[in-house]
mmCIF file of the N, C-alpha and C atoms, coordinates in Angstrom:
data_MODEL
# 
_entry.id   MODEL 
# 
loop_
_atom_site.group_PDB 
_atom_site.id 
_atom_site.type_symbol 
_atom_site.label_atom_id 
_atom_site.label_alt_id 
_atom_site.label_comp_id 
_atom_site.label_asym_id 
_atom_site.label_entity_id 
_atom_site.label_seq_id 
_atom_site.pdbx_PDB_ins_code 
_atom_site.Cartn_x 
_atom_site.Cartn_y 
_atom_site.Cartn_z 
_atom_site.occupancy 
_atom_site.B_iso_or_equiv 
_atom_site.pdbx_formal_charge 
_atom_site.auth_seq_id 
_atom_site.auth_comp_id 
_atom_site.auth_asym_id 
_atom_site.auth_atom_id 
_atom_site.pdbx_PDB_model_num 
ATOM 1   N N  . MET A 1 1  ? 0.849   -1.169  0.000  1.00 0.00 ? 1  MET A N  1 
ATOM 2   C CA . MET A 1 1  ? 0.000   0.000   0.000  1.00 0.00 ? 1  MET A CA 1 
ATOM 3   C C  . MET A 1 1  ? 0.893   1.229   0.000  1.00 0.00 ? 1  MET A C  1 
ATOM 4   N N  . GLY A 1 2  ? 0.583   2.191   -0.874 1.00 0.00 ? 2  GLY A N  1 
ATOM 5   C CA . GLY A 1 2  ? 1.381   3.404   -0.975 1.00 0.00 ? 2  GLY A CA 1 
ATOM 6   C C  . GLY A 1 2  ? 1.134   4.344   0.183  1.00 0.00 ? 2  GLY A C  1 
ATOM 7   N N  . LYS A 1 3  ? 1.874   5.435   0.153  1.00 0.00 ? 3  LYS A N  1 
ATOM 8   C CA . LYS A 1 3  ? 1.733   6.463   1.175  1.00 0.00 ? 3  LYS A CA 1 
ATOM 9   C C  . LYS A 1 3  ? 0.341   7.080   1.078  1.00 0.00 ? 3  LYS A C  1 
ATOM 10  N N  . MET A 1 4  ? -0.301  7.246   2.200  1.00 0.00 ? 4  MET A N  1 
ATOM 11  C CA . MET A 1 4  ? -1.634  7.830   2.192  1.00 0.00 ? 4  MET A CA 1 
ATOM 12  C C  . MET A 1 4  ? -1.531  9.340   2.028  1.00 0.00 ? 4  MET A C  1 
ATOM 13  N N  . ARG A 1 5  ? -2.434  9.893   1.234  1.00 0.00 ? 5  ARG A N  1 
ATOM 14  C CA . ARG A 1 5  ? -2.444  11.332  0.983  1.00 0.00 ? 5  ARG A CA 1 
ATOM 15  C C  . ARG A 1 5  ? -3.423  12.056  1.894  1.00 0.00 ? 5  ARG A C  1 
ATOM 16  N N  . ILE A 1 6  ? -4.272  11.313  2.564  1.00 0.00 ? 6  ILE A N  1 
ATOM 17  C CA . ILE A 1 6  ? -5.235  11.922  3.481  1.00 0.00 ? 6  ILE A CA 1 
ATOM 18  C C  . ILE A 1 6  ? -4.479  12.457  4.693  1.00 0.00 ? 6  ILE A C  1 
ATOM 19  N N  . THR A 1 7  ? -4.899  13.603  5.201  1.00 0.00 ? 7  THR A N  1 
ATOM 20  C CA . THR A 1 7  ? -4.241  14.147  6.383  1.00 0.00 ? 7  THR A CA 1 
ATOM 21  C C  . THR A 1 7  ? -4.556  13.255  7.584  1.00 0.00 ? 7  THR A C  1 
ATOM 22  N N  . GLN A 1 8  ? -3.707  13.291  8.566  1.00 0.00 ? 8  GLN A N  1 
ATOM 23  C CA . GLN A 1 8  ? -3.925  12.474  9.768  1.00 0.00 ? 8  GLN A CA 1 
ATOM 24  C C  . GLN A 1 8  ? -5.222  12.871  10.450 1.00 0.00 ? 8  GLN A C  1 
ATOM 25  N N  . GLN A 1 9  ? -5.517  14.161  10.483 1.00 0.00 ? 9  GLN A N  1 
ATOM 26  C CA . GLN A 1 9  ? -6.749  14.639  11.114 1.00 0.00 ? 9  GLN A CA 1 
ATOM 27  C C  . GLN A 1 9  ? -7.978  14.091  10.390 1.00 0.00 ? 9  GLN A C  1 
ATOM 28  N N  . ASP A 1 10 ? -7.974  14.142  9.057  1.00 0.00 ? 10 ASP A N  1 
ATOM 29  C CA . ASP A 1 10 ? -9.107  13.616  8.297  1.00 0.00 ? 10 ASP A CA 1 
ATOM 30  C C  . ASP A 1 10 ? -9.201  12.101  8.414  1.00 0.00 ? 10 ASP A C  1 
ATOM 31  N N  . TYR A 1 11 ? -8.055  11.428  8.420  1.00 0.00 ? 11 TYR A N  1 
ATOM 32  C CA . TYR A 1 11 ? -8.040  9.978   8.599  1.00 0.00 ? 11 TYR A CA 1 
ATOM 33  C C  . TYR A 1 11 ? -8.672  9.605   9.944  1.00 0.00 ? 11 TYR A C  1 
ATOM 34  N N  . ASP A 1 12 ? -8.278  10.304  10.990 1.00 0.00 ? 12 ASP A N  1 
ATOM 35  C CA . ASP A 1 12 ? -8.808  10.014  12.326 1.00 0.00 ? 12 ASP A CA 1 
ATOM 36  C C  . ASP A 1 12 ? -10.321 10.235  12.378 1.00 0.00 ? 12 ASP A C  1 
ATOM 37  N N  . LYS A 1 13 ? -10.808 11.315  11.755 1.00 0.00 ? 13 LYS A N  1 
ATOM 38  C CA . LYS A 1 13 ? -12.252 11.586  11.728 1.00 0.00 ? 13 LYS A CA 1 
ATOM 39  C C  . LYS A 1 13 ? -13.003 10.508  10.957 1.00 0.00 ? 13 LYS A C  1 
ATOM 40  N N  . LEU A 1 14 ? -12.469 10.123  9.804  1.00 0.00 ? 14 LEU A N  1 
ATOM 41  C CA . LEU A 1 14 ? -13.118 9.090   9.001  1.00 0.00 ? 14 LEU A CA 1 
ATOM 42  C C  . LEU A 1 14 ? -13.107 7.750   9.723  1.00 0.00 ? 14 LEU A C  1 
ATOM 43  N N  . SER A 1 15 ? -11.989 7.417   10.320 1.00 0.00 ? 15 SER A N  1 
ATOM 44  C CA . SER A 1 15 ? -11.872 6.162   11.064 1.00 0.00 ? 15 SER A CA 1 
ATOM 45  C C  . SER A 1 15 ? -12.885 6.110   12.203 1.00 0.00 ? 15 SER A C  1 
ATOM 46  N N  . GLN A 1 16 ? -12.996 7.190   12.953 1.00 0.00 ? 16 GLN A N  1 
ATOM 47  C CA . GLN A 1 16 ? -13.936 7.246   14.072 1.00 0.00 ? 16 GLN A CA 1 
ATOM 48  C C  . GLN A 1 16 ? -15.376 7.110   13.577 1.00 0.00 ? 16 GLN A C  1 
ATOM 49  N N  . ALA A 1 17 ? -15.700 7.810   12.497 1.00 0.00 ? 17 ALA A N  1 
ATOM 50  C CA . ALA A 1 17 ? -17.062 7.749   11.965 1.00 0.00 ? 17 ALA A CA 1 
ATOM 51  C C  . ALA A 1 17 ? -17.415 6.334   11.505 1.00 0.00 ? 17 ALA A C  1 
ATOM 52  N N  . ILE A 1 18 ? -16.480 5.666   10.865 1.00 0.00 ? 18 ILE A N  1 
ATOM 53  C CA . ILE A 1 18 ? -16.739 4.298   10.403 1.00 0.00 ? 18 ILE A CA 1 
ATOM 54  C C  . ILE A 1 18 ? -16.864 3.352   11.585 1.00 0.00 ? 18 ILE A C  1 
ATOM 55  N N  . ARG A 1 19 ? -16.058 3.536   12.594 1.00 0.00 ? 19 ARG A N  1 
ATOM 56  C CA . ARG A 1 19 ? -16.132 2.680   13.787 1.00 0.00 ? 19 ARG A CA 1 
ATOM 57  C C  . ARG A 1 19 ? -17.460 2.833   14.533 1.00 0.00 ? 19 ARG A C  1 
ATOM 58  N N  . GLU A 1 20 ? -18.112 3.979   14.369 1.00 0.00 ? 20 GLU A N  1 
ATOM 59  C CA . GLU A 1 20 ? -19.395 4.216   15.034 1.00 0.00 ? 20 GLU A CA 1 
ATOM 60  C C  . GLU A 1 20 ? -20.571 3.619   14.265 1.00 0.00 ? 20 GLU A C  1 
ATOM 61  N N  . LEU A 1 21 ? -20.316 3.109   13.074 1.00 0.00 ? 21 LEU A N  1 
ATOM 62  C CA . LEU A 1 21 ? -21.374 2.495   12.264 1.00 0.00 ? 21 LEU A CA 1 
ATOM 63  C C  . LEU A 1 21 ? -21.711 1.097   12.782 1.00 0.00 ? 21 LEU A C  1 
ATOM 64  N N  . PRO A 1 22 ? -22.896 0.591   12.433 1.00 0.00 ? 22 PRO A N  1 
ATOM 65  C CA . PRO A 1 22 ? -23.243 -0.797  12.779 1.00 0.00 ? 22 PRO A CA 1 
ATOM 66  C C  . PRO A 1 22 ? -22.512 -1.755  11.818 1.00 0.00 ? 22 PRO A C  1 
ATOM 67  N N  . ILE A 1 23 ? -21.227 -1.942  12.064 1.00 0.00 ? 23 ILE A N  1 
ATOM 68  C CA . ILE A 1 23 ? -20.335 -2.671  11.156 1.00 0.00 ? 23 ILE A CA 1 
ATOM 69  C C  . ILE A 1 23 ? -20.870 -4.064  10.832 1.00 0.00 ? 23 ILE A C  1 
ATOM 70  N N  . GLU A 1 24 ? -21.271 -4.807  11.836 1.00 0.00 ? 24 GLU A N  1 
ATOM 71  C CA . GLU A 1 24 ? -21.740 -6.179  11.610 1.00 0.00 ? 24 GLU A CA 1 
ATOM 72  C C  . GLU A 1 24 ? -22.937 -6.204  10.673 1.00 0.00 ? 24 GLU A C  1 
ATOM 73  N N  . SER A 1 25 ? -23.837 -5.274  10.858 1.00 0.00 ? 25 SER A N  1 
ATOM 74  C CA . SER A 1 25 ? -25.026 -5.199  10.014 1.00 0.00 ? 25 SER A CA 1 
ATOM 75  C C  . SER A 1 25 ? -24.649 -4.851  8.570  1.00 0.00 ? 25 SER A C  1 
ATOM 76  N N  . ILE A 1 26 ? -23.741 -3.915  8.408  1.00 0.00 ? 26 ILE A N  1 
ATOM 77  C CA . ILE A 1 26 ? -23.299 -3.525  7.069  1.00 0.00 ? 26 ILE A CA 1 
ATOM 78  C C  . ILE A 1 26 ? -22.598 -4.699  6.387  1.00 0.00 ? 26 ILE A C  1 
ATOM 79  N N  . LEU A 1 27 ? -21.727 -5.378  7.125  1.00 0.00 ? 27 LEU A N  1 
ATOM 80  C CA . LEU A 1 27 ? -21.026 -6.526  6.548  1.00 0.00 ? 27 LEU A CA 1 
ATOM 81  C C  . LEU A 1 27 ? -22.000 -7.624  6.134  1.00 0.00 ? 27 LEU A C  1 
ATOM 82  N N  . GLU A 1 28 ? -23.008 -7.852  6.956  1.00 0.00 ? 28 GLU A N  1 
ATOM 83  C CA . GLU A 1 28 ? -24.020 -8.865  6.648  1.00 0.00 ? 28 GLU A CA 1 
ATOM 84  C C  . GLU A 1 28 ? -24.779 -8.502  5.376  1.00 0.00 ? 28 GLU A C  1 
ATOM 85  N N  . ASP A 1 29 ? -25.221 -7.240  5.300  1.00 0.00 ? 29 ASP A N  1 
ATOM 86  C CA . ASP A 1 29 ? -25.960 -6.777  4.120  1.00 0.00 ? 29 ASP A CA 1 
ATOM 87  C C  . ASP A 1 29 ? -25.106 -6.876  2.858  1.00 0.00 ? 29 ASP A C  1 
ATOM 88  N N  . CYS A 1 30 ? -23.860 -6.463  2.967  1.00 0.00 ? 30 CYS A N  1 
ATOM 89  C CA . CYS A 1 30 ? -22.967 -6.494  1.804  1.00 0.00 ? 30 CYS A CA 1 
ATOM 90  C C  . CYS A 1 30 ? -22.684 -7.923  1.358  1.00 0.00 ? 30 CYS A C  1 
ATOM 91  N N  . LYS A 1 31 ? -22.579 -8.832  2.332  1.00 0.00 ? 31 LYS A N  1 
ATOM 92  C CA . LYS A 1 31 ? -22.346 -10.240 1.986  1.00 0.00 ? 31 LYS A CA 1 
ATOM 93  C C  . LYS A 1 31 ? -23.567 -10.810 1.261  1.00 0.00 ? 31 LYS A C  1 
ATOM 94  N N  . GLU A 1 32 ? -24.765 -10.470 1.762  1.00 0.00 ? 32 GLU A N  1 
ATOM 95  C CA . GLU A 1 32 ? -25.997 -10.935 1.121  1.00 0.00 ? 32 GLU A CA 1 
ATOM 96  C C  . GLU A 1 32 ? -26.093 -10.435 -0.316 1.00 0.00 ? 32 GLU A C  1 
ATOM 97  N N  . MET A 1 33 ? -25.645 -9.206  -0.548 1.00 0.00 ? 33 MET A N  1 
ATOM 98  C CA . MET A 1 33 ? -25.719 -8.616  -1.889 1.00 0.00 ? 33 MET A CA 1 
ATOM 99  C C  . MET A 1 33 ? -24.485 -8.949  -2.730 1.00 0.00 ? 33 MET A C  1 
ATOM 100 N N  . ARG A 1 34 ? -23.625 -9.797  -2.159 1.00 0.00 ? 34 ARG A N  1 
ATOM 101 C CA . ARG A 1 34 ? -22.409 -10.246 -2.851 1.00 0.00 ? 34 ARG A CA 1 
ATOM 102 C C  . ARG A 1 34 ? -21.509 -9.099  -3.298 1.00 0.00 ? 34 ARG A C  1 
ATOM 103 N N  . TYR A 1 35 ? -21.378 -8.112  -2.416 1.00 0.00 ? 35 TYR A N  1 
ATOM 104 C CA . TYR A 1 35 ? -20.490 -6.994  -2.697 1.00 0.00 ? 35 TYR A CA 1 
ATOM 105 C C  . TYR A 1 35 ? -19.039 -7.454  -2.647 1.00 0.00 ? 35 TYR A C  1 
ATOM 106 N N  . SER A 1 36 ? -18.217 -6.849  -3.454 1.00 0.00 ? 36 SER A N  1 
ATOM 107 C CA . SER A 1 36 ? -16.774 -7.071  -3.366 1.00 0.00 ? 36 SER A CA 1 
ATOM 108 C C  . SER A 1 36 ? -16.266 -6.369  -2.102 1.00 0.00 ? 36 SER A C  1 
ATOM 109 N N  . LEU A 1 37 ? -15.023 -6.640  -1.750 1.00 0.00 ? 37 LEU A N  1 
ATOM 110 C CA . LEU A 1 37 ? -14.444 -5.959  -0.586 1.00 0.00 ? 37 LEU A CA 1 
ATOM 111 C C  . LEU A 1 37 ? -14.424 -4.450  -0.800 1.00 0.00 ? 37 LEU A C  1 
ATOM 112 N N  . MET A 1 38 ? -14.082 -4.031  -2.025 1.00 0.00 ? 38 MET A N  1 
ATOM 113 C CA . MET A 1 38 ? -14.048 -2.595  -2.306 1.00 0.00 ? 38 MET A CA 1 
ATOM 114 C C  . MET A 1 38 ? -15.445 -1.982  -2.165 1.00 0.00 ? 38 MET A C  1 
ATOM 115 N N  . ALA A 1 39 ? -16.448 -2.639  -2.703 1.00 0.00 ? 39 ALA A N  1 
ATOM 116 C CA . ALA A 1 39 ? -17.814 -2.122  -2.599 1.00 0.00 ? 39 ALA A CA 1 
ATOM 117 C C  . ALA A 1 39 ? -18.260 -2.057  -1.143 1.00 0.00 ? 39 ALA A C  1 
ATOM 118 N N  . THR A 1 40 ? -17.846 -3.007  -0.337 1.00 0.00 ? 40 THR A N  1 
ATOM 119 C CA . THR A 1 40 ? -18.175 -3.008  1.085  1.00 0.00 ? 40 THR A CA 1 
ATOM 120 C C  . THR A 1 40 ? -17.527 -1.819  1.781  1.00 0.00 ? 40 THR A C  1 
ATOM 121 N N  . ARG A 1 41 ? -16.249 -1.556  1.464  1.00 0.00 ? 41 ARG A N  1 
ATOM 122 C CA . ARG A 1 41 ? -15.565 -0.386  2.055  1.00 0.00 ? 41 ARG A CA 1 
ATOM 123 C C  . ARG A 1 41 ? -16.302 0.893   1.701  1.00 0.00 ? 41 ARG A C  1 
ATOM 124 N N  . TRP A 1 42 ? -16.702 1.013   0.435  1.00 0.00 ? 42 TRP A N  1 
ATOM 125 C CA . TRP A 1 42 ? -17.377 2.228   -0.004 1.00 0.00 ? 42 TRP A CA 1 
ATOM 126 C C  . TRP A 1 42 ? -18.785 2.336   0.575  1.00 0.00 ? 42 TRP A C  1 
ATOM 127 N N  . ALA A 1 43 ? -19.426 1.223   0.828  1.00 0.00 ? 43 ALA A N  1 
ATOM 128 C CA . ALA A 1 43 ? -20.736 1.256   1.497  1.00 0.00 ? 43 ALA A CA 1 
ATOM 129 C C  . ALA A 1 43 ? -20.573 1.869   2.890  1.00 0.00 ? 43 ALA A C  1 
ATOM 130 N N  . MET A 1 44 ? -19.499 1.496   3.565  1.00 0.00 ? 44 MET A N  1 
ATOM 131 C CA . MET A 1 44 ? -19.223 2.074   4.884  1.00 0.00 ? 44 MET A CA 1 
ATOM 132 C C  . MET A 1 44 ? -18.943 3.572   4.768  1.00 0.00 ? 44 MET A C  1 
ATOM 133 N N  . TYR A 1 45 ? -18.156 3.947   3.780  1.00 0.00 ? 45 TYR A N  1 
ATOM 134 C CA . TYR A 1 45 ? -17.850 5.367   3.566  1.00 0.00 ? 45 TYR A CA 1 
ATOM 135 C C  . TYR A 1 45 ? -19.143 6.151   3.341  1.00 0.00 ? 45 TYR A C  1 
ATOM 136 N N  . HIS A 1 46 ? -20.013 5.633   2.478  1.00 0.00 ? 46 HIS A N  1 
ATOM 137 C CA . HIS A 1 46 ? -21.247 6.351   2.177  1.00 0.00 ? 46 HIS A CA 1 
ATOM 138 C C  . HIS A 1 46 ? -22.182 6.415   3.388  1.00 0.00 ? 46 HIS A C  1 
ATOM 139 N N  . GLN A 1 47 ? -22.172 5.386   4.209  1.00 0.00 ? 47 GLN A N  1 
ATOM 140 C CA . GLN A 1 47 ? -22.952 5.435   5.452  1.00 0.00 ? 47 GLN A CA 1 
ATOM 141 C C  . GLN A 1 47 ? -22.417 6.522   6.379  1.00 0.00 ? 47 GLN A C  1 
ATOM 142 N N  . ALA A 1 48 ? -21.109 6.633   6.466  1.00 0.00 ? 48 ALA A N  1 
ATOM 143 C CA . ALA A 1 48 ? -20.486 7.648   7.328  1.00 0.00 ? 48 ALA A CA 1 
ATOM 144 C C  . ALA A 1 48 ? -20.689 9.053   6.759  1.00 0.00 ? 48 ALA A C  1 
ATOM 145 N N  . ASN A 1 49 ? -20.921 9.161   5.473  1.00 0.00 ? 49 ASN A N  1 
ATOM 146 C CA . ASN A 1 49 ? -21.019 10.451  4.785  1.00 0.00 ? 49 ASN A CA 1 
ATOM 147 C C  . ASN A 1 49 ? -22.465 10.861  4.490  1.00 0.00 ? 49 ASN A C  1 
ATOM 148 N N  . LYS A 1 50 ? -23.416 10.256  5.181  1.00 0.00 ? 50 LYS A N  1 
ATOM 149 C CA . LYS A 1 50 ? -24.842 10.522  4.927  1.00 0.00 ? 50 LYS A CA 1 
ATOM 150 C C  . LYS A 1 50 ? -25.240 11.914  5.412  1.00 0.00 ? 50 LYS A C  1 
ATOM 151 N N  . PRO A 1 51 ? -26.355 12.422  4.872  1.00 0.00 ? 51 PRO A N  1 
ATOM 152 C CA . PRO A 1 51 ? -26.905 13.689  5.367  1.00 0.00 ? 51 PRO A CA 1 
ATOM 153 C C  . PRO A 1 51 ? -27.261 13.543  6.843  1.00 0.00 ? 51 PRO A C  1 
ATOM 154 N N  . PRO A 1 52 ? -27.374 14.605  7.589  1.00 0.00 ? 52 PRO A N  1 
ATOM 155 C CA . PRO A 1 52 ? -27.454 15.963  7.091  1.00 0.00 ? 52 PRO A CA 1 
ATOM 156 C C  . PRO A 1 52 ? -26.102 16.610  6.807  1.00 0.00 ? 52 PRO A C  1 
ATOM 157 N N  . GLY A 1 53 ? -25.037 16.071  7.354  1.00 0.00 ? 53 GLY A N  1 
ATOM 158 C CA . GLY A 1 53 ? -23.773 16.784  7.273  1.00 0.00 ? 53 GLY A CA 1 
ATOM 159 C C  . GLY A 1 53 ? -22.903 16.508  6.071  1.00 0.00 ? 53 GLY A C  1 
ATOM 160 N N  . PHE A 1 54 ? -23.079 15.352  5.412  1.00 0.00 ? 54 PHE A N  1 
ATOM 161 C CA . PHE A 1 54 ? -22.132 14.951  4.374  1.00 0.00 ? 54 PHE A CA 1 
ATOM 162 C C  . PHE A 1 54 ? -20.712 15.245  4.877  1.00 0.00 ? 54 PHE A C  1 
ATOM 163 N N  . ALA A 1 55 ? -20.398 14.697  6.016  1.00 0.00 ? 55 ALA A N  1 
ATOM 164 C CA . ALA A 1 55 ? -19.197 15.048  6.766  1.00 0.00 ? 55 ALA A CA 1 
ATOM 165 C C  . ALA A 1 55 ? -17.889 14.892  6.006  1.00 0.00 ? 55 ALA A C  1 
ATOM 166 N N  . PHE A 1 56 ? -17.865 14.068  4.975  1.00 0.00 ? 56 PHE A N  1 
ATOM 167 C CA . PHE A 1 56 ? -16.597 13.798  4.304  1.00 0.00 ? 56 PHE A CA 1 
ATOM 168 C C  . PHE A 1 56 ? -16.572 14.175  2.832  1.00 0.00 ? 56 PHE A C  1 
ATOM 169 N N  . SER A 1 57 ? -17.596 14.870  2.376  1.00 0.00 ? 57 SER A N  1 
ATOM 170 C CA . SER A 1 57 ? -17.638 15.276  0.969  1.00 0.00 ? 57 SER A CA 1 
ATOM 171 C C  . SER A 1 57 ? -16.449 16.147  0.595  1.00 0.00 ? 57 SER A C  1 
ATOM 172 N N  . TYR A 1 58 ? -15.976 16.935  1.536  1.00 0.00 ? 58 TYR A N  1 
ATOM 173 C CA . TYR A 1 58 ? -14.842 17.830  1.267  1.00 0.00 ? 58 TYR A CA 1 
ATOM 174 C C  . TYR A 1 58 ? -13.554 17.068  0.938  1.00 0.00 ? 58 TYR A C  1 
ATOM 175 N N  . LEU A 1 59 ? -13.476 15.785  1.294  1.00 0.00 ? 59 LEU A N  1 
ATOM 176 C CA . LEU A 1 59 ? -12.264 15.016  0.992  1.00 0.00 ? 59 LEU A CA 1 
ATOM 177 C C  . LEU A 1 59 ? -11.982 14.991  -0.505 1.00 0.00 ? 59 LEU A C  1 
ATOM 178 N N  . HIS A 1 60 ? -13.046 15.062  -1.299 1.00 0.00 ? 60 HIS A N  1 
ATOM 179 C CA . HIS A 1 60 ? -12.883 15.023  -2.751 1.00 0.00 ? 60 HIS A CA 1 
ATOM 180 C C  . HIS A 1 60 ? -12.263 16.307  -3.293 1.00 0.00 ? 60 HIS A C  1 
ATOM 181 N N  . GLU A 1 61 ? -12.125 17.323  -2.438 1.00 0.00 ? 61 GLU A N  1 
ATOM 182 C CA . GLU A 1 61 ? -11.458 18.559  -2.858 1.00 0.00 ? 61 GLU A CA 1 
ATOM 183 C C  . GLU A 1 61 ? -9.953  18.336  -3.014 1.00 0.00 ? 61 GLU A C  1 
ATOM 184 N N  . TYR A 1 62 ? -9.396  17.372  -2.249 1.00 0.00 ? 62 TYR A N  1 
ATOM 185 C CA . TYR A 1 62 ? -7.950  17.154  -2.345 1.00 0.00 ? 62 TYR A CA 1 
ATOM 186 C C  . TYR A 1 62 ? -7.555  15.691  -2.526 1.00 0.00 ? 62 TYR A C  1 
ATOM 187 N N  . LEU A 1 63 ? -8.533  14.792  -2.569 1.00 0.00 ? 63 LEU A N  1 
ATOM 188 C CA . LEU A 1 63 ? -8.245  13.372  -2.759 1.00 0.00 ? 63 LEU A CA 1 
ATOM 189 C C  . LEU A 1 63 ? -9.091  12.819  -3.904 1.00 0.00 ? 63 LEU A C  1 
ATOM 190 N N  . ASN A 1 64 ? -8.546  11.837  -4.608 1.00 0.00 ? 64 ASN A N  1 
ATOM 191 C CA . ASN A 1 64 ? -9.381  11.133  -5.578 1.00 0.00 ? 64 ASN A CA 1 
ATOM 192 C C  . ASN A 1 64 ? -9.870  9.837   -4.926 1.00 0.00 ? 64 ASN A C  1 
ATOM 193 N N  . ASP A 1 65 ? -10.693 9.077   -5.639 1.00 0.00 ? 65 ASP A N  1 
ATOM 194 C CA . ASP A 1 65 ? -11.271 7.859   -5.061 1.00 0.00 ? 65 ASP A CA 1 
ATOM 195 C C  . ASP A 1 65 ? -10.198 6.853   -4.652 1.00 0.00 ? 65 ASP A C  1 
ATOM 196 N N  . GLU A 1 66 ? -9.131  6.772   -5.408 1.00 0.00 ? 66 GLU A N  1 
ATOM 197 C CA . GLU A 1 66 ? -8.051  5.834   -5.069 1.00 0.00 ? 66 GLU A CA 1 
ATOM 198 C C  . GLU A 1 66 ? -7.411  6.204   -3.731 1.00 0.00 ? 66 GLU A C  1 
ATOM 199 N N  . HIS A 1 67 ? -7.215  7.491   -3.499 1.00 0.00 ? 67 HIS A N  1 
ATOM 200 C CA . HIS A 1 67 ? -6.642  7.939   -2.226 1.00 0.00 ? 67 HIS A CA 1 
ATOM 201 C C  . HIS A 1 67 ? -7.576  7.611   -1.063 1.00 0.00 ? 67 HIS A C  1 
ATOM 202 N N  . ILE A 1 68 ? -8.865  7.857   -1.270 1.00 0.00 ? 68 ILE A N  1 
ATOM 203 C CA . ILE A 1 68 ? -9.845  7.564   -0.214 1.00 0.00 ? 68 ILE A CA 1 
ATOM 204 C C  . ILE A 1 68 ? -9.913  6.060   0.029  1.00 0.00 ? 68 ILE A C  1 
ATOM 205 N N  . ASP A 1 69 ? -9.871  5.272   -1.040 1.00 0.00 ? 69 ASP A N  1 
ATOM 206 C CA . ASP A 1 69 ? -9.925  3.823   -0.872 1.00 0.00 ? 69 ASP A CA 1 
ATOM 207 C C  . ASP A 1 69 ? -8.702  3.303   -0.124 1.00 0.00 ? 69 ASP A C  1 
ATOM 208 N N  . THR A 1 70 ? -7.550  3.910   -0.322 1.00 0.00 ? 70 THR A N  1 
ATOM 209 C CA . THR A 1 70 ? -6.356  3.509   0.431  1.00 0.00 ? 70 THR A CA 1 
ATOM 210 C C  . THR A 1 70 ? -6.605  3.702   1.926  1.00 0.00 ? 70 THR A C  1 
ATOM 211 N N  . ALA A 1 71 ? -7.190  4.837   2.289  1.00 0.00 ? 71 ALA A N  1 
ATOM 212 C CA . ALA A 1 71 ? -7.506  5.088   3.700  1.00 0.00 ? 71 ALA A CA 1 
ATOM 213 C C  . ALA A 1 71 ? -8.559  4.092   4.192  1.00 0.00 ? 71 ALA A C  1 
ATOM 214 N N  . LEU A 1 72 ? -9.564  3.817   3.373  1.00 0.00 ? 72 LEU A N  1 
ATOM 215 C CA . LEU A 1 72 ? -10.605 2.866   3.765  1.00 0.00 ? 72 LEU A CA 1 
ATOM 216 C C  . LEU A 1 72 ? -10.033 1.467   3.973  1.00 0.00 ? 72 LEU A C  1 
ATOM 217 N N  . ARG A 1 73 ? -9.107  1.053   3.117  1.00 0.00 ? 73 ARG A N  1 
ATOM 218 C CA . ARG A 1 73 ? -8.475  -0.271  3.289  1.00 0.00 ? 73 ARG A CA 1 
ATOM 219 C C  . ARG A 1 73 ? -7.751  -0.344  4.628  1.00 0.00 ? 73 ARG A C  1 
ATOM 220 N N  . LYS A 1 74 ? -7.049  0.714   4.967  1.00 0.00 ? 74 LYS A N  1 
ATOM 221 C CA . LYS A 1 74 ? -6.327  0.728   6.241  1.00 0.00 ? 74 LYS A CA 1 
ATOM 222 C C  . LYS A 1 74 ? -7.310  0.693   7.408  1.00 0.00 ? 74 LYS A C  1 
ATOM 223 N N  . ILE A 1 75 ? -8.347  1.512   7.340  1.00 0.00 ? 75 ILE A N  1 
ATOM 224 C CA . ILE A 1 75 ? -9.329  1.558   8.422  1.00 0.00 ? 75 ILE A CA 1 
ATOM 225 C C  . ILE A 1 75 ? -10.025 0.219   8.596  1.00 0.00 ? 75 ILE A C  1 
ATOM 226 N N  . THR A 1 76 ? -10.515 -0.364  7.512  1.00 0.00 ? 76 THR A N  1 
ATOM 227 C CA . THR A 1 76 ? -11.250 -1.629  7.632  1.00 0.00 ? 76 THR A CA 1 
ATOM 228 C C  . THR A 1 76 ? -10.346 -2.800  7.969  1.00 0.00 ? 76 THR A C  1 
ATOM 229 N N  . GLY A 1 77 ? -9.076  -2.669  7.683  1.00 0.00 ? 77 GLY A N  1 
ATOM 230 C CA . GLY A 1 77 ? -8.126  -3.699  8.058  1.00 0.00 ? 77 GLY A CA 1 
ATOM 231 C C  . GLY A 1 77 ? -7.828  -3.712  9.543  1.00 0.00 ? 77 GLY A C  1 
ATOM 232 N N  . GLU A 1 78 ? -8.254  -2.653  10.243 1.00 0.00 ? 78 GLU A N  1 
ATOM 233 C CA . GLU A 1 78 ? -7.992  -2.537  11.666 1.00 0.00 ? 78 GLU A CA 1 
ATOM 234 C C  . GLU A 1 78 ? -9.035  -3.239  12.526 1.00 0.00 ? 78 GLU A C  1 
ATOM 235 N N  . PHE A 1 79 ? -10.108 -3.762  11.886 1.00 0.00 ? 79 PHE A N  1 
ATOM 236 C CA . PHE A 1 79 ? -11.109 -4.502  12.667 1.00 0.00 ? 79 PHE A CA 1 
ATOM 237 C C  . PHE A 1 79 ? -11.552 -5.744  11.921 1.00 0.00 ? 79 PHE A C  1 
# 
């Protein structure tokens, strides 16, 4: 895995938001729908980025999807 381009502060916020999600339920749903690992990571990201705040939409101002996915791989690999 290459060097992450996400700032440590943004990584910590994203990691915390994903950890607060109902992970087991999301994993179960994604398995039922036969999601790939990448699709499962992004399902978690989109759950964390839901309205009203769209808390992580600003990440796209300085990161592309590959950069965000690198952070998601690291975060999801931690549990």
